[in-house]
Structures are given as C-alpha cells and as structure tokens.
N, C-alpha and C positions, 0 to 999 in steps of 0.2 A: 512575352515569351509564353510557350504553351507548356505546362508541365504535367497535366492529367494524362494518365496511362488508361487505355482501353482494354478491359478484359477480352480475350479471344475465348478461352476455355476455364474451366474451374471444375476442380474434383476435391472432395473431402476426402482425406486419407486417414484420418483418424479421429474418432469421437470418444471423448474420455469424460472422466468425473470433473476433472478441473478446466481441461482446455478441448477444443476440437481445432485440428491443422487442415487448413486448405492449402492446395497448390494451384496457382492460375497461371496461365500463360497470357501475357500482356503484349499489347503493341505499344511501344514508346511513342513520344512525340515525334520522333526522327524515323519512325516506320518500321523499327527494329523489333523483333520478337524476343522476349525475355520471360524467366519465369520467376514467380514470387511465391514464398512459401509464408503463409499468414497464420499465426497462432491467433485463434478468437477465444477470449477469457471474459468472463463475466465483469460488470463493474465491480469496484472495491473501495473501501475505505481505509483510512489510517488516522492514528489519534497522536497528536501531542499532549499527553496527559500530564499536567503539571498539578504537583502536591501542595498541601498547604504550606510546606516548608521550602517551596520554589526549588524541587527537584522534579525531574522528568523520569516518567515509568519506562524502562527499557525491558524486553524480553530476550532472556537467551534461549535458543532453539537450534536443533538439527535441521540443515537444508541440504537435501539429497542432491540437487542440481550441481552443488558446488562443493558436496562432500565435506562439510564442515560446519561447525556451530557459529551462530551468528548472534550479535546484539540488534534488535530492532525494535521500533515503536510499535504497538498493538495494532493490528489490521487484520483485514479479512474481506471475503468477497459480500457483494449484495445478493442475496438469494430469495428464494419463494418466500421466506418467513418474512422478507422485508417489503413486499408488496413494490419493488423497485424504488424503494426510498433509501437513497444513501444515509441521510440521517437516521432513521431506524437502525440501520445496519451497524453505524457507528456506535449507537447505544447498546446495541446488542453485542456486539464484539467487545466493548469496555467491559461488561458483565461478565461475559464468558471467559475471556482471557485476564482480566484484573481483579475482578470481583468488586468493582466500584462503579459508581454512577456518578454523573457530573451534574452539578447545579446550572453550569454555563456550558454550552457546547457551540461552538462560534466555526462556520465554515471559513477555512484560512485559503484555500486554492482546490483546483482541480486539474489534473494534467494527465497526460498519455505516460505509461512507464517506459516503453521501449517501441517507438515509432518504427523502427526499421525492420521488425517482425511481428510486432502484437499490438492488438486492438485495445488492450487493457485500458481502463479510464478510471483513475482514482480521485477520491475527493480527500483531503486532509482537513482534519478537524481539530480545534485546540478545545480541550477539555479541562476545566477548571471548577474548583469548588468541589473535589472528589470527596466521597464518602463512601463506606461499606453499602452493598446493595441491600435492599429488602428481600429479595428472592433470588437466589441464584440461578442461573440456567444452566442446562447442561454444557459441559465443556465438548470440543470435538474430540473423538475418540483417537484420531490420529496425531495428535498435539500433545507433546511433553514441553512445558514452558516453565522457565525460572524467571522470576521477576527481581528486578533491582532496581533501584533509584540512582540517580547522578545529578550533580550540578551542572550547570552550563559550562563551567571552566572544565569540568571532568569530560564532559561529552565533547567539547572541542579538542581537548588533548586526545580522546578515544580516537577522533577521526584523524588527527595528525599522526598518531601512531600505527594507524591501520586497524585497530580492533573495531571500528565501526567503519563497514565498508557499503551498508545496504542504502542505495539511492534515496529512498523513501525518508528514512531517518536522517541521513547528512541533510537534506533538505529541511525538515523539522526542525533540526538543530539550528542551523543557519537563520531559519525562519525567527526562532526564539531568540537568538543573538540580536536580529534584527528589531524585534518588539523591545529588547531591553535598551538598545540604543536609542529607541523612539521613547523611552520612559514609559512602558507599556508593562 
C-alpha cells in the first residue's frame, strides 16, 4: 500500500522566533488534493534529572498555548549555541533551568512530539550524579521557573490526578518506573 503524499505547492505563512508555519497542498496516494499545515520547530531536548535522594526535578511554569501552569521536566531547543548537538543542548539546559550539572548523561530515547502537525524531534536524556554548576549560564529572559522534586510514587500519582499532563514528562516518568522495575 502506498502512503506517501506528493507536495503540489507550498507556502510559508509565518516565520517566528520559535516556529515557522508552512501550508502545503498535497496529492494523496488516491489522487485527491488535501491541505497540510506544518509547524517547523527546532530539535529539542528533555531531561529526566534524578537527584542523589532518588527524586526527579520538575519545573512549574506558565504555558500560554494552554493558558495554565504546568509541571514539566527540564527541556529546551537545540540552538546555535549547541552546534547541532543535542547532548550539548541538554547540558546547557540543565545548567540554565536547574543550576545543576550531571556526572552521567545518558540518551534514553528520541521521538517526534506531535507528528500530526509538527516536525519537532526531541531527545530525552537521563541526568544523574547531579551537583551544583561551577558557572551559571544566563537564563532565558522569557521563562519563570519554580523547581520542585518528587519521588516516583508522587510523580505517578500526579499523572493519575491530572496534575502532570505534559507528554514528555509523562513519558519520562513511565521510563523511570520501567528502570525501577528492571532494577536500575
């Protein structure tokens, strides 16, 4: 069965600081013409940061697209400071957002965040052996973050209660639960 759609036309309708939006007219495998609205986003990283006392670091922050405060793991985009290195971005974001550095940084997974409309590709890292940074990097001017730590049981309960709804954070928590079940 053929799945690939062929672009007939394409127009960038928005260029922003964080995203660009493209509207495509495509021909489907059945020969129909359809419109696709595509959000182009820089690659991103996220961190399952586990403290020495076996708690994960969460960030409370305002998210305008959903008009509410969320609890999320540290994350950010790969940008020009990182020379296309997701690992460098993870180290930088951990410093900027939590003021920690990790003795061990392990890639857990990479994934698309919302394939129905966006090309953002995120890499999830496990950060352990956390200690305060030697030199603090500047924080993003548009972010206001409050850190908190929670145990795995607390994090799972927060998913169940709807207090944690962010997909990358839910995924990281379930990954952490799987690590525990496997004795890691």
